[in-house]
C-alpha positions in Angstrom: 0.0 0.0 0.0 1.0 3.6 -0.5 1.6 5.6 2.7 2.5 9.2 2.9 6.2 8.7 2.4 6.7 5.0 1.6 5.2 1.9 0.0 4.8 -1.1 2.4 3.1 -4.5 2.4 0.6 -4.3 5.2 -2.9 -5.5 6.2 -5.5 -2.9 6.9 -8.1 -3.3 9.6 -11.2 -1.2 9.2 -13.8 -0.6 11.9 -16.9 1.7 11.6 -15.5 3.1 8.4 -12.2 4.2 10.0 -8.7 2.7 9.5 -8.3 1.0 12.9 -5.1 -1.1 12.3 -2.1 -1.3 10.0 0.2 -4.3 10.5 2.2 -6.8 8.5 -0.3 -9.4 9.6 -3.7 -8.9 11.3 -4.8 -11.9 13.3 -8.0 -10.5 14.8 -11.3 -11.9 13.3 -13.0 -10.0 10.6 -16.6 -10.0 9.3 -15.4 -9.5 5.7 -12.0 -9.9 4.1 -10.9 -8.4 0.8 -7.9 -10.1 -0.7 -5.7 -7.4 -2.5 -2.9 -9.7 -3.5 -1.4 -8.4 -6.8 -2.9 -4.9 -6.3 -1.6 -1.7 -4.8 -3.8 0.1 -2.3 -3.8 3.9 -2.6 -5.7 6.6 -0.8 -8.9 7.6 -2.7 -8.4 10.6 -4.9 -9.8 13.9 -3.7 -10.8 15.7 -6.9 -11.4 19.4 -5.9 -12.4 20.5 -9.4 -15.4 18.9 -11.1 -18.5 20.3 -12.9 -21.5 18.2 -12.3 -23.9 20.7 -13.9 -26.8 20.6 -11.4 -29.1 22.4 -11.0 -30.4 23.3 -14.4 -28.1 21.5 -16.8 -28.4 17.8 -15.7 -28.5 16.9 -19.4 -24.8 17.9 -19.5 -23.9 15.5 -16.8 -25.7 15.2 -13.5 -24.6 14.2 -10.0 -25.4 10.4 -10.3 -23.5 9.8 -13.5 -20.6 12.2 -12.7 -20.0 10.7 -9.3 -20.3 7.2 -10.7 -17.4 8.0 -13.1 -15.4 9.5 -10.3 -15.9 6.4 -8.1 -15.0 4.1 -10.9 -11.8 6.1 -11.3 -10.7 5.6 -7.6 -12.0 9.0 -6.4 -13.8 9.1 -3.0 -14.3 12.9 -2.5 -15.0 15.7 -5.0 -15.7 19.5 -4.8 -18.3 20.7 -7.3 -17.6 24.1 -9.0 -20.3 26.9 -8.9 -20.7 26.7 -12.7 -22.0 25.4 -15.1 -25.3 25.0 -13.2 -28.3 27.3 -13.6 -28.5 29.1 -11.3 -24.7 29.1 -10.5 -23.7 28.8 -6.8 -23.4 32.5 -6.1 -26.2 32.8 -3.6 -27.3 30.8 -0.5 -30.5 30.0 -2.3 -28.6 28.4 -5.2 -26.4 26.5 -2.7 -29.3 25.2 -0.8 -30.9 24.0 -4.1 -27.6 22.2 -5.0 -27.4 20.6 -1.6 -30.9 19.2 -1.9 -30.0 17.7 -5.3 -26.8 16.1 -4.1 -28.3 14.4 -1.0 -28.6 10.6 -1.4 -27.5 10.9 -5.1 -23.7 11.1 -4.9 -21.6 8.0 -4.9 -18.6 9.9 -3.4 -18.3 12.4 -0.5 -18.6 16.0 -1.8 -18.3 19.7 -1.0 -19.3 22.8 -2.9 -17.5 25.9 -4.1 -19.2 29.2 -4.0 -18.7 31.8 -6.7 -17.3 35.3 -6.8 -19.0 37.3 -9.6 -19.9 40.9 -10.1 -22.7 41.9 -7.8 -22.5 39.1 -5.2 -20.1 40.5 -2.6 -22.8 40.6 0.1 -23.4 36.8 -0.5 -19.8 35.8 0.4 -20.3 35.7 4.1 -23.6 33.9 4.1 -22.1 31.3 1.7 -19.2 30.9 4.1 -21.7 30.3 7.0 -23.4 27.7 4.9 -20.2 25.8 4.5 -18.7 26.4 1.0 -15.1 25.1 0.7 -14.0 28.4 -0.9 -14.9 30.6 -3.9 -14.2 30.4 -7.6 -13.7 33.4 -9.9 -12.8 33.7 -13.6 -10.3 36.3 -14.9 -11.5 35.4 -18.5 -14.9 34.9 -19.9 -16.5 31.9 -18.1 -18.1 30.5 -21.3 -21.7 30.2 -20.3 -24.0 32.0 -22.8 -27.3 31.3 -21.0 -29.0 34.1 -19.1 -28.0 34.0 -15.5 -24.8 32.0 -16.2 -21.6 32.5 -14.3 -19.6 35.7 -15.2 -16.0 36.7 -15.0 -14.9 39.3 -12.5 -13.6 42.8 -13.3 -10.6 44.1 -11.4 -12.6 46.1 -8.9 -14.7 43.0 -8.0 -11.6 40.9 -7.8 -9.9 43.2 -5.4 -12.9 43.8 -3.2 -13.8 40.1 -3.2 -10.2 39.2 -2.2 -10.4 41.6 0.8 -13.7 40.0 1.9 -12.5 36.4 1.4 -9.4 37.2 3.4 -11.6 38.6 6.2 -13.7 35.4 6.2 -10.5 33.2 6.3 -11.5 31.5 3.1 -9.7 30.5 -0.2 -10.2 32.0 -3.6 -9.8 29.7 -6.6 -8.9 31.4 -9.9 -9.2 30.6 -13.5 -6.1 32.7 -14.6 -6.2 33.8 -18.2 -6.2 37.5 -19.1 -9.6 38.4 -20.8 -8.1 41.4 -22.4 -5.4 39.3 -24.2 -7.6 36.4 -25.0 -10.5 38.4 -26.4 -8.2 40.5 -28.6 -6.4 37.4 -29.9 -9.7 35.6 -30.5 -11.2 38.5 -32.4 -8.0 38.7 -34.6 -8.1 35.0 -35.4 -11.7 35.0 -36.3 -11.4 38.1 -38.5 -8.5 36.4 -40.3 -10.5 33.3 -40.9 -8.1 31.2 -38.7 -10.5 28.9 -36.8 -8.5 25.6 -36.5 -7.5 23.8 -33.4 -4.0 25.3 -33.4 -5.4 28.8 -34.1 -7.6 28.4 -31.0 -4.5 27.4 -29.0 -2.6 30.4 -30.3 -5.4 32.7 -29.2 -4.8 31.8 -25.6 -1.0 32.1 -25.3 1.3 31.3 -22.4 1.7 35.0 -21.5 -2.1 35.3 -21.1 -1.9 32.8 -18.2 1.2 34.3 -16.7 -0.1 37.8 -16.8 -3.3 36.8 -15.0 -1.4 34.9 -12.4 0.9 37.8 -11.6 -2.0 40.3 -11.4 -3.9 38.0 -9.0 -0.8 37.5 -6.8 -0.3 41.2 -6.6 -3.9 41.8 -5.5 -3.6 38.9 -3.0 -0.5 40.5 -1.5 -2.4 43.7 -0.9 -5.4 42.0 0.6 -3.9 39.0 2.4 -6.2 36.6 0.4 -5.3 32.9 0.2 -5.3 31.8 -3.4 -5.6 28.5 -5.3 -4.9 28.6 -9.0 -6.9 26.0 -11.0 -5.7 24.0 -14.1 -2.3 25.7 -14.5 -1.0 24.7 -17.9 2.5 26.2 -18.1 5.7 25.9 -16.1 6.1 29.7 -16.4 3.0 30.2 -14.3 4.1 27.5 -11.9 7.4 29.4 -11.3 5.5 32.7 -10.6 3.5 30.9 -8.0 6.5 29.1 -6.5 8.3 32.5 -6.1 5.2 34.0 -4.4 5.0 31.1 -2.0 8.7 31.5 -1.1 8.0 35.2 -0.4 5.4 34.1 2.2 2.1 34.2 0.2 -0.6 31.7 1.0 -1.0 30.1 -2.5 -1.4 26.7 -4.0 -2.0 25.4 -7.5 -3.3 22.4 -9.5 -2.8 21.0 -12.9 -4.8 18.4 -14.8 -4.0 15.1 -16.4 -4.8 16.4 -19.9 -1.9 18.9 -19.6 0.4 16.1 -18.5 -0.5 13.5 -21.2 -1.9 15.4 -24.1 -0.3 18.2 -26.2 -1.6 20.8 -28.7 -1.0 18.3 -31.5 -3.6 16.0 -29.9 -6.2 18.8 -30.5 -5.9 18.0 -34.2 -5.6 14.2 -33.9 -8.3 13.7 -31.2 -10.5 16.6 -32.3 -13.0 18.7 -30.3 -13.0 16.3 -27.3 -9.5 17.7 -26.6 -10.6 21.4 -26.4 -10.2 23.1 -23.1 -9.2 26.4 -21.6 -6.4 27.1 -21.1 -5.6 25.0 -24.2 -3.3 22.1 -24.4 0.3 23.2 -24.7 3.5 22.1 -26.5 5.6 19.1 -25.6 8.2 21.4 -24.1 5.6 23.0 -21.8 4.3 19.6 -20.8 7.8 18.4 -19.9 8.2 21.4 -17.7 5.0 20.5 -15.8 6.3 17.0 -15.2 9.5 18.4 -13.9 7.6 20.8 -11.6 5.5 17.9 -10.3 8.6 15.9 -9.6 9.9 18.8 -7.5 6.5 19.0 -5.8 6.0 22.5 -7.0 2.5 21.4 -8.2 0.4 20.8 -5.2 -2.4 18.7 -6.6 -4.0 17.0 -9.6 -7.6 17.6 -10.5 -9.8 16.4 -13.4 -11.6 19.7 -14.2 -14.3 17.3 -15.5 -16.2 19.7 -17.7 -18.8 17.8 -19.8 -21.4 19.0 -22.3 -24.0 17.4 -24.7 -22.4 15.9 -27.8 -23.8 18.5 -30.2 -21.8 21.2 -28.3 -18.6 19.5 -29.5 -19.6 19.9 -33.1 -18.8 23.1 -35.1 -16.6 24.1 -38.1 -14.9 26.8 -36.0 -12.9 25.7 -32.9 -14.0 29.0 -31.3 -17.6 27.8 -31.3 -16.9 24.4 -29.8 -17.5 24.0 -26.0 -14.2 24.1 -24.2 -14.1 21.3 -21.6 -12.6 17.8 -21.2 -14.5 14.9 -19.7 -12.0 12.9 -17.8 -13.4 12.3 -14.3 -12.9 8.5 -14.5 -9.3 8.6 -15.8 -7.4 11.0 -13.5 -5.9 8.6 -11.0 -5.1 5.9 -13.6 -3.4 8.5 -15.9 -1.3 10.0 -13.2 -0.2 6.7 -11.7 0.3 5.1 -15.1 2.1 8.0 -16.8 3.9 9.2 -13.7 5.0 6.0 -12.1 5.1 3.3 -14.8 6.4 5.4 -17.6 8.4 8.1 -15.8 9.4 6.4 -12.6 8.0 9.0 -10.2 7.5 7.6 -6.7 4.0 6.5 -5.8 3.9 8.4 -2.5 4.7 11.7 -4.3 1.9 11.1 -6.8 -0.6 10.1 -4.1 0.2 13.2 -2.2 -0.8 15.2 -5.2 -4.0 13.1 -5.7 -5.2 13.0 -2.1 -3.0 14.2 0.8 -2.3 17.7 -0.4 -5.9 18.6 -1.3 -7.0 17.2 2.1 -4.5 19.3 3.9 -5.2 22.5 1.9 -9.0 22.3 2.3 -9.3 21.2 5.9 -10.1 17.5 5.5 -6.8 16.2 6.8 -8.3 15.1 10.2 -10.3 12.6 8.2 -9.1 12.1 4.6 -6.2 12.0 2.2 -3.9 9.4 3.6 -3.8 5.7 4.6 -3.1 6.1 8.3 -4.7 5.2 11.7 -7.9 7.1 12.5 -8.5 8.2 8.9 -11.6 7.4 6.8 -11.1 4.2 5.0 -11.3 5.9 1.6 -9.2 3.6 -0.6 -8.6 2.4 -4.2 -7.2 -0.9 -5.2 -5.1 -0.5 -8.3 -3.8 -3.2 -10.6 -0.6 -2.2 -12.5 -1.3 -4.0 -15.7 -2.1 -2.4 -19.1 -5.5 -2.3 -20.6 -7.2 -0.6 -23.5 -9.7 2.1 -22.4 -13.0 1.7 -24.3 -16.1 3.9 -24.4 -18.3 1.0 -23.1 -16.2 1.1 -19.8 -17.1 4.7 -19.0 -19.8 5.8 -16.6 -20.2 9.6 -17.2 -23.3 10.6 -19.1 -22.0 11.3 -22.6 -18.8 9.2 -22.5 -16.8 11.8 -24.4 -13.5 10.9 -22.8 -10.5 11.9 -25.0 -8.5 9.0 -23.7 -10.6 6.2 -25.2 -8.5 4.0 -27.4 -5.5 4.7 -25.2 -3.5 2.0 -23.4 -3.7 2.7 -19.7 -0.9 1.4 -17.6 -3.0 0.6 -14.5 -6.7 0.0 -13.6 -8.9 0.7 -10.6 -10.3 -2.7 -9.4 -12.2 -1.4 -6.4 -13.0 1.8 -4.7 -13.9 2.0 -1.0 -15.6 4.9 0.8 -15.5 4.9 4.5 -14.8 1.2 4.5 -17.6 0.2 2.1 -17.0 -1.0 -1.5 -18.7 1.5 -3.7 -17.3 0.3 -7.0 -16.0 -3.1 -8.2 -14.6 -3.5 -11.7 -16.4 -6.7 -12.2 -19.7 -6.0 -10.3 -19.7 -2.2 -11.0 -21.6 -0.2 -8.3 -22.4 -1.6 -5.0 -25.6 -0.5 -3.3 -27.2 2.9 -3.0 -25.1 6.1 -3.2 -23.2 6.6 0.1 -21.7 10.1 -0.4 -22.0 12.7 2.4 -21.5 16.5 2.2 -18.3 17.9 3.7 -18.6 21.4 4.9 -15.6 23.7 5.2 -15.4 25.9 8.2 -11.8 27.0 8.3 -8.8 27.6 6.2 -5.5 25.7 6.3 -2.6 27.8 5.2 0.4 26.5 3.3 
């Protein structure tokens, strides 16, 4: 099994959903025994960045199918973003609606992000009191075209929001791309008739991410706001965040499997299923991210599962295609397979990025994120043997995973949530949904 800093061969004793014993051999009687011979036991992934699209857009995904895919991929806890639901989670009323929809329908434990948008500053404190894990804001257009959809912040809202979030002791998660740069580049490409996959990638250059990161870090220094940067796609942005942390700022970052295993060339070969924002980058940028992960400068890995109906992935112009990758089921397998099997990175390092670090950052560490005594028995049994990922094996609603047809280097055999098997590769899902809501009441600084 994979512990925080080592891999050991141990038995796990579970009582009342909690890890009660770890030993080379457990002799005490047990009601039920799971033989994990030939598998590696890892802590269940904590995916803090998913879009389940309820309320209002369940036809895009929905809590039952989205969390089924997560469970099948070895994830045991997720945090749902305030978009792309309608209404978005920017008010306590919208949060209460989402809480009601999730109850008894999620296969994994879950928490909710609130949103920071123009006009909702007075909602930040009530959302905190209702238990959001933090707030999400966009520095570029958020993508939703429906009336009432989530909107990006202007600089005045960003600064005022940071000041209030700092007062509340919460964390602000940021989509960091400069809207001024991106919108200008997009308009230029469209006017020029350049609407291919690589044209789209060029419209969202590296410096658009870096500029937004630097601006947000500057505002955070003035306000004392804790930051978390989502789906960072470039080593240049990682470096800016690393330097800020060295100077004493409270800041973390995530990247996603698609930036680690796909490049901009895959946008052409795979097609619209590989469109995301920020876009996939060059092989050189990708290699820089792997090196940063190996140095533990990237805190965590998230799926940014961002599904949509199939017709929204169909258009002649890449600027009209929905930008989101559906990879909830593949994150843990991709990171362990690509990171450990193909690159030789230590399993404890990878599991810290998948589980331990998000648990610590978001106040779950007393219960989750590590195989240790007293922790929730949230586990995944992984077989390190290659298999071909096929569409029929997927559980999300539309099965638009860009990794289908790819040889995966490992496979989740079972997933356990608080000691109960919620997914079995042969039997599929076990019983009714068991997921519970996790409420965030305090901030854990880095």
